[in-house]
C-alpha positions as CSV (number, residue, x, y, z in Angstrom):
1,M,115.2,124.6,89.5
2,A,114.1,125.4,92.8
3,E,111.4,122.6,92.4
4,E,114.1,120.1,91.1
5,T,116.9,121.3,94.4
6,S,113.8,120.6,96.9
7,L,113.0,117.1,95.2
8,L,116.4,116.3,94.9
9,E,117.1,117.0,98.6
10,K,114.1,115.0,99.8
11,L,115.1,112.2,97.8
12,D,118.7,112.2,99.1
13,I,117.4,112.1,102.9
14,L,115.1,109.0,102.0
15,K,118.2,107.7,100.4
16,S,120.0,107.5,103.8
17,R,117.0,106.2,105.5
18,F,116.7,103.5,102.4
19,E,120.1,102.4,103.0
20,E,120.0,101.9,106.6
21,V,116.6,100.1,106.3
22,S,118.4,97.7,103.8
23,T,120.8,96.9,106.7
24,L,118.2,96.5,109.4
25,I,115.9,94.1,107.4
26,A,119.1,91.9,107.2
27,D,119.8,91.9,111.0
28,P,119.0,88.5,112.7
29,N,117.9,90.7,115.8
30,V,115.3,92.6,113.5
31,I,114.1,89.4,111.8
32,G,113.2,87.8,115.1
33,D,111.0,91.1,115.9
34,Q,108.0,90.1,113.8
35,N,106.3,93.3,114.2
36,R,109.0,95.5,113.4
37,Y,110.5,93.3,110.9
38,I,107.2,93.6,108.8
39,K,107.2,97.1,108.8
40,L,110.3,97.6,108.0
41,T,109.7,95.3,105.1
42,K,106.9,97.6,103.8
43,E,109.0,100.6,104.0
44,F,111.8,99.0,102.3
45,K,109.3,98.5,99.4
46,D,108.2,101.9,99.0
47,L,111.2,103.8,99.5
48,E,112.9,101.1,96.7
49,K,109.9,102.7,94.5
50,L,111.1,106.1,95.3
51,M,115.1,104.8,94.5
52,T,114.4,103.7,91.2
53,I,112.4,106.8,89.8
54,R,115.4,109.0,91.9
55,T,117.8,107.2,89.4
56,E,116.2,108.0,86.3
57,Y,115.0,111.7,87.3
58,I,118.7,112.3,88.1
59,Q,119.6,111.1,84.8
60,M,117.1,112.7,82.9
61,L,118.2,116.2,84.5
62,D,121.8,115.3,83.5
63,N,121.0,114.7,80.2
64,H,119.0,117.6,80.0
65,K,122.0,119.8,81.2
66,E,124.7,117.8,79.1
67,S,122.4,118.4,76.0
68,K,121.8,122.3,76.6
69,F,125.4,122.7,77.0
70,I,126.1,121.0,73.5
71,L,123.7,123.3,71.8
72,L,125.2,126.3,73.0
73,N,128.9,125.3,72.3
74,E,128.7,122.5,69.3
75,S,128.8,123.6,66.0
76,D,128.5,120.2,64.2
77,S,124.8,120.3,62.8
78,E,124.3,116.4,63.5
79,L,125.2,116.1,66.9
80,K,123.1,119.8,67.4
81,E,120.0,117.9,65.8
82,M,120.4,114.9,68.2
83,A,121.0,117.5,71.6
84,R,117.8,119.0,70.4
85,E,116.0,116.1,70.1
86,E,116.8,115.0,73.4
87,V,116.5,118.6,75.2
88,A,112.9,118.0,73.9
89,E,112.5,114.3,75.3
90,C,113.9,116.0,78.4
91,E,111.4,118.4,78.8
92,K,109.0,116.4,78.3
93,R,109.8,113.5,80.6
94,I,111.1,115.7,83.6
95,P,107.4,117.0,84.8
96,E,106.3,113.7,84.4
97,I,108.7,112.3,86.8
98,E,108.7,115.1,89.3
99,E,104.5,114.5,89.5
100,A,105.4,110.9,89.7
101,I,107.9,111.6,93.3
102,K,105.2,114.0,94.4
103,F,102.7,111.1,94.5
104,L,105.1,108.9,96.0
105,L,106.3,111.2,99.0
106,I,102.9,111.5,100.0
107,P,102.5,110.2,103.4
108,K,101.0,106.8,102.8
109,D,98.4,105.4,104.9
110,P,99.6,102.5,106.6
111,E,96.1,100.2,106.6
112,D,96.2,100.6,102.6
113,E,98.3,97.0,102.4
114,K,96.3,94.8,104.5
115,N,93.6,92.7,103.7
116,A,90.0,93.8,104.4
117,I,86.6,92.6,105.7
118,L,83.8,93.5,103.1
119,E,80.1,93.5,104.3
120,I,77.0,94.4,102.5
121,R,73.7,94.9,103.8
122,G,70.4,95.5,102.4
123,G,69.1,98.8,103.9
124,T,66.0,100.6,102.6
125,G,63.6,99.6,100.3
126,G,62.9,95.6,101.5
127,D,63.3,92.5,99.1
128,E,64.9,95.2,96.5
129,A,67.3,95.9,98.7
130,A,68.2,92.6,99.7
131,L,68.5,91.7,95.6
132,F,70.6,94.9,95.0
133,A,72.9,93.8,97.8
134,G,73.3,90.7,96.1
135,D,73.9,92.4,93.0
136,L,76.9,94.7,94.7
137,F,78.3,91.3,95.9
138,R,78.2,89.8,92.3
139,M,80.4,93.3,91.3
140,Y,82.8,93.1,94.2
141,S,83.2,89.2,93.5
142,K,84.1,89.8,89.8
143,Y,86.5,93.0,90.5
144,I,88.4,91.0,92.9
145,E,88.3,87.7,90.5
146,S,90.2,90.3,88.0
147,K,92.6,91.3,90.5
148,G,93.7,87.9,91.2
149,W,92.4,88.5,95.1
150,S,91.2,85.8,97.1
151,L,87.3,86.0,98.4
152,Q,86.1,84.0,101.6
153,I,82.6,84.4,102.9
154,S,82.3,84.3,106.5
155,S,78.5,84.5,107.0
156,F,75.5,85.7,105.3
157,T,71.8,86.1,105.7
158,P,69.9,85.7,102.3
159,G,66.6,87.7,101.2
160,A,63.3,86.4,101.2
161,V,63.1,86.3,97.3
162,G,67.2,86.2,96.5
163,G,70.3,88.3,97.1
164,Y,71.1,89.1,100.8
165,K,70.2,90.7,103.7
166,E,73.8,90.6,105.1
167,I,76.7,89.3,103.6
168,I,80.3,89.4,105.4
169,C,83.5,88.0,103.8
170,S,87.1,88.6,104.0
171,V,89.6,89.7,100.9
172,S,93.2,89.1,100.7
173,G,95.9,89.9,98.3
174,D,98.2,93.0,97.3
175,G,97.1,96.7,98.6
176,V,93.4,95.0,98.9
177,Y,92.1,97.9,101.7
178,G,93.9,100.5,100.0
179,M,91.8,99.9,96.7
180,L,88.2,98.8,98.4
181,K,88.2,101.5,101.1
182,Y,86.6,104.0,98.7
183,E,83.5,101.6,98.6
184,S,82.4,102.3,102.3
185,G,79.1,104.1,102.4
186,V,75.7,104.0,101.1
187,H,74.9,103.0,97.3
188,R,71.7,103.5,96.3
189,V,70.1,101.9,93.1
190,Q,67.5,103.3,90.7
191,R,65.4,100.9,89.1
192,V,61.7,98.9,88.2
193,P,62.1,95.9,90.5
194,A,61.6,92.4,89.3
195,T,58.3,92.4,92.2
196,E,56.9,95.7,90.7
197,T,53.8,94.7,88.9
198,Q,52.9,98.2,87.4
199,G,56.3,99.5,86.3
200,R,57.3,102.0,88.8
201,L,60.6,103.2,89.4
202,H,61.8,102.3,92.9
203,T,64.9,103.5,94.9
204,S,66.5,101.5,97.5
205,A,70.2,101.2,98.9
206,A,72.3,98.7,100.1
207,T,75.2,99.9,102.7
208,V,78.8,98.9,102.6
209,A,81.6,98.5,104.9
210,V,85.1,97.9,104.3
211,L,87.5,97.5,107.1
212,P,91.2,96.8,107.5
213,E,92.2,93.4,108.7
214,A,93.9,93.7,112.2
215,D,97.2,92.1,112.1
216,Q,97.4,89.4,115.1
217,F,100.3,91.1,117.3
218,E,98.2,94.8,117.0
219,V,95.1,93.9,118.9
220,S,95.1,92.6,122.4
221,I,92.7,89.4,123.3
222,N,92.6,87.6,126.3
223,E,91.4,84.1,124.4
224,G,90.9,82.5,128.0
225,E,88.0,84.9,128.3
226,I,86.1,83.6,124.8
227,K,83.1,81.8,125.5
228,W,82.5,79.1,122.7
229,D,79.6,77.5,120.9
230,T,79.5,74.9,118.4
231,F,76.2,74.7,116.1
232,R,75.3,72.7,113.3
233,S,75.5,74.6,109.7
234,S,72.0,74.7,108.0
235,G,71.5,74.7,104.1
236,A,72.7,72.4,101.4
237,G,76.3,71.2,101.5
238,G,76.3,67.4,101.3
239,Q,75.8,64.8,104.4
240,N,78.5,66.2,106.6
241,V,77.2,69.4,106.7
242,N,74.2,68.8,108.7
243,K,75.3,66.3,110.9
244,V,78.6,67.6,112.3
245,E,78.6,70.7,114.7
246,S,81.0,72.7,112.4
247,G,79.9,76.2,113.0
248,V,81.3,78.5,115.9
249,R,79.6,81.2,117.6
250,L,81.8,83.3,119.8
251,R,81.0,85.4,122.7
252,Y,83.8,88.2,124.0
253,N,83.2,90.9,126.8
254,W,85.2,94.0,125.2
255,K,85.9,97.1,126.9
256,N,85.7,100.0,124.9
257,P,88.6,102.0,126.0
258,N,87.1,105.3,124.1
259,T,84.1,104.8,126.4
260,G,84.7,103.1,129.3
261,A,81.7,100.8,128.2
262,V,81.8,96.9,128.4
263,E,80.2,95.6,125.2
264,E,79.8,91.7,124.4
265,I,80.6,91.0,120.8
266,L,79.1,88.3,119.4
267,I,80.5,86.2,115.8
268,E,79.2,83.4,114.3
269,C,81.3,81.6,111.6
270,T,79.8,78.8,109.0
271,E,82.8,79.2,106.3
272,T,84.0,75.6,106.0
273,R,83.2,72.5,107.2
274,D,86.1,72.5,109.5
275,Q,85.7,73.6,113.0
276,P,89.1,74.7,114.1
277,K,89.2,76.6,110.8
278,N,86.1,78.2,111.6
279,K,87.6,79.2,115.1
280,E,90.2,80.7,113.7
281,R,88.3,82.7,111.0
282,A,85.8,83.7,113.9
283,L,88.7,85.2,116.1
284,A,90.4,86.8,113.0
285,R,86.9,88.4,112.5
286,L,87.1,89.4,116.5
287,R,90.4,91.1,116.1
288,T,89.4,93.1,113.3
289,F,86.1,94.2,114.8
290,I,88.3,95.4,117.9
291,Y,90.7,97.2,115.9
292,D,88.6,99.1,113.6
293,K,86.4,100.1,117.1
294,E,89.9,100.8,118.9
295,H,91.1,102.8,115.7
296,Q,87.8,104.8,115.0
297,K,88.9,107.6,116.8
298,Y,92.1,107.8,115.0
299,V,90.0,107.4,111.9
300,D,87.6,110.5,112.8
301,D,90.6,112.7,113.9
302,I,92.0,111.9,110.1
303,A,89.0,112.6,108.9
304,N,88.1,116.0,110.5
305,R,91.6,117.1,109.8
306,R,91.8,116.2,106.4
307,K,87.9,116.5,105.2
308,S,88.3,114.2,102.5
309,L,85.2,113.6,100.5
310,V,86.7,110.7,99.0
311,S,87.7,108.3,101.9
312,T,86.2,109.7,105.3
313,G,85.6,106.1,106.4
314,D,81.8,107.5,107.1
315,R,79.6,104.7,106.3
316,S,76.5,106.9,106.5
317,A,77.1,109.0,103.6
318,K,75.5,108.4,100.3
319,I,78.5,107.7,97.9
320,R,77.2,106.1,94.8
321,T,73.8,105.9,92.2
322,Y,73.2,103.1,90.0
323,N,70.5,104.1,87.5
324,Y,69.2,101.5,85.5
325,P,66.5,103.4,83.0
326,Q,70.1,105.8,81.8
327,G,72.5,102.8,82.3
328,R,74.3,105.3,84.4
329,V,76.9,105.0,87.4
330,T,77.4,108.4,89.3
331,D,79.8,108.4,92.1
332,H,78.7,111.8,94.1
333,R,82.5,112.3,95.8
334,I,84.4,113.3,92.5
335,N,81.4,113.8,90.1
336,Y,82.3,111.2,88.1
337,T,79.9,109.2,85.7
338,M,80.0,106.3,83.7
339,Y,77.3,105.3,81.1
340,N,77.8,101.7,81.0
341,L,76.1,100.1,84.2
342,P,76.1,96.6,83.1
343,A,80.1,96.3,82.5
344,F,80.1,98.3,85.9
345,L,78.4,95.6,87.8
346,D,80.0,92.9,86.0
347,G,83.2,94.0,87.9
348,D,84.7,97.3,85.6
349,L,85.3,99.6,88.6
350,Q,89.2,100.5,88.4
351,D,88.7,103.2,86.1
352,C,86.5,104.6,88.7
353,L,88.8,103.7,92.0
354,D,91.6,105.1,90.0
355,H,89.9,108.5,89.4
356,L,88.9,108.7,93.4
357,T,92.8,107.8,93.8
358,V,93.6,110.7,92.3
359,A,91.5,112.6,94.0
360,E,92.4,111.7,97.2
361,N,96.2,112.0,96.4
362,T,95.9,115.4,95.0
363,E,93.9,116.9,98.3
364,R,96.9,114.9,100.3
365,M,99.7,116.7,97.8
366,K,97.9,120.3,99.1
367,E,98.2,119.1,102.6
368,T,101.9,118.2,102.3
369,E,102.9,121.3,100.1
370,L,104.1,119.3,97.7
């Protein structure tokens, strides 16, 4: 009963905020302030989910109370049987709703709804590592396709025998970063490489980094200080791609606010045959790079405070092993194991990502004492 009161009190406070936000997002002055309007719209969507479940929760509590009253005071056997069934249903459903409310009350990472920059690099293992990086890119491509998200390659360096030494792409869609953020870290593969003549098992690795894409208004860049170069894209792509200088390269001197050091940032983009579009995408990557650097201290503080093993943002931690002889995938953060490696590499990641989400939310629930 005390838990019901506590949850209802929290929901009542949020109901007042929901009504306030509903009024604000219709205010022309707020609509004119893009930054504030976007934040309030996101808050409105989150609160709307809570208000929907609040209505169901109150209805269930009222039904439970009313049915208990009928059981105690009604003499009609048919009514009592109906009330008994209703009490059983309510006593099953109410704890489920309470758990759902607790999860929704966990303070959300404001980054979760953002698009993401996905970077995959071959690590230790030479040619085999580049091949594995290619396998990971294919895996993410399949998963992204299954979610209905959009993937655009920004740049890549092919491996000598296939795969990629490095591939960078942008992923856009609903809640992209919130789901893909768990993939940052070292991915290890154990298999007999195609290049191995003795049939010996090799271990190699690739690193994955997932960064939240910065919005234009979140990072301050003096575009007049950017030095641009153009060049011809290399490789296949028809007559136009090798004759027109569609590739762009930007150089920007940025002062790191955490260290005070001035760093030169170099970014290339050959994603499209349209130079203005490549410039636009190079700028987006510059914003994301600076945003990530400027917010790294904040991310570190959160990670140290939370000590979460799920998504600390530590890109040097070994997070997952892909064992080909056993057909096994193991996520070391939550001791998750799946014995269907081909399906996993075909993009069937959702079950693992769901387990990671639950593990992180459980930790955050403990912190907020819900």
